[in-house]
N, C-alpha and C positions, 0 to 999 in steps of 0.2 A: 179298263183301268178307271178306278173311282177318283173323282176329283175332290180336292179339299175344300170343304164348305166353311166359309168364315163365319164366326159367331158375331162379328162387329158389322153393324149396319152403318156404312159410311154416311148415309143421308142423315143420320141422327147427330153427326158431329157438325153442328151449324153455328156453334159459338166460338169465337177466337179469344183465347185466354193466354195470359203471360204467366210463366213460372218464374218465381223470384227466389234468389238465394241471398242470405244475409252475409254481410262482410262487416268486420269491425276494424277500424283503424284507430291507432292511438297517436295523437299529437300533442306534445308538451304535457303529457301525463293525463290528457282527457281523451276518454274513449268515445268513438262515434260509430253508431250503428247505422247501416245503410242496406236497403233491400234493392238488389239490382236484377234486371231481367236476365235469365239464363237462356230461355228459349220461349218461342210462342207457337201454340199449335191449336188445331181445331178440336173442339170437345163437345160432348153432349152434357147437358146439365139438367138435373131433376131433383125435386125435393124428395125426402124420404117418404115411403109408402106410409099408409095408416099404421100398420103394425110396428114398423120400424120407428116411426115417429114417436109412438108411445113408449117403446122400449128405450129410446134415446132420451125422452123427457124424464124417465124414471131416474136417469143419472145426470140430469141437468145439461143435456146436450141436444135439446129440441131444435136448435137452429142449424142443424147439419144439412149439408147438400151433397148429392152424389155426382161426381164428374166422371165421365168416360172418355178415355183418350186412346189412341193407338199405343201399342206397347212400346215402351222406351226403357232402357237400362239406367238412364241418368236421373230418374225421379226418385226423391227421398222425402221422408216425413219432416225433415228440417226445412223444407221449402214452403213457399206460400204461393197461392194462386190469385192473380188479379183478373177479374172479369167485370166489364162494364163499370170500372171505378170502385168496385167492392173488393176488398182483400179477405181471403180465406186462409186459415191456418190448416194444413193437412193434418188429419188425425189417424187416417190408415190408408194403406195402398194394397190393393189385391190384384194378383195376375189372374184375370177372369178365366176360368176353366183351366188354368195352368198350360195354356197353349201359346204364350207369348204373342197373342194377337191384340189384346186390349188390357188396359189397367182401369180398375174401378177405384176411384179415390173418394174418400169421405172427408169433408172439410167443414170447419166452422167459421163464421164471420169474425173478423177481427175489429175491435173498437179503435177509435182514433188514438188512444194511448198505447196501442200495440198489443193489447191482451185479447184473448178470445172471449166472446160473449158466452155467458151461461144460459 
């Protein structure tokens, strides 16, 4: 009987990241946006490779970073990731090899005013 070989190297997941979801509350006609932690997990973090970097730079997305986490159903592109005090806006989520083992997430840094850096 062949054993299932995992494509995810658990040793590469050495960073602890928080995944944030936005909530908006309205009090007395004033809306307030808040980003709260949904979950925390271990992840791998790496900058884009040379070719990927230049392709991203062509569309003003050169500050993208690739996060790798264990597969989860509750991750969405509306979330943000906080790692070491830096906040990232998720730009894409891929189920690596379509095996529900790992998610590859591309994200861009967010400026203090809440917008993505170009």
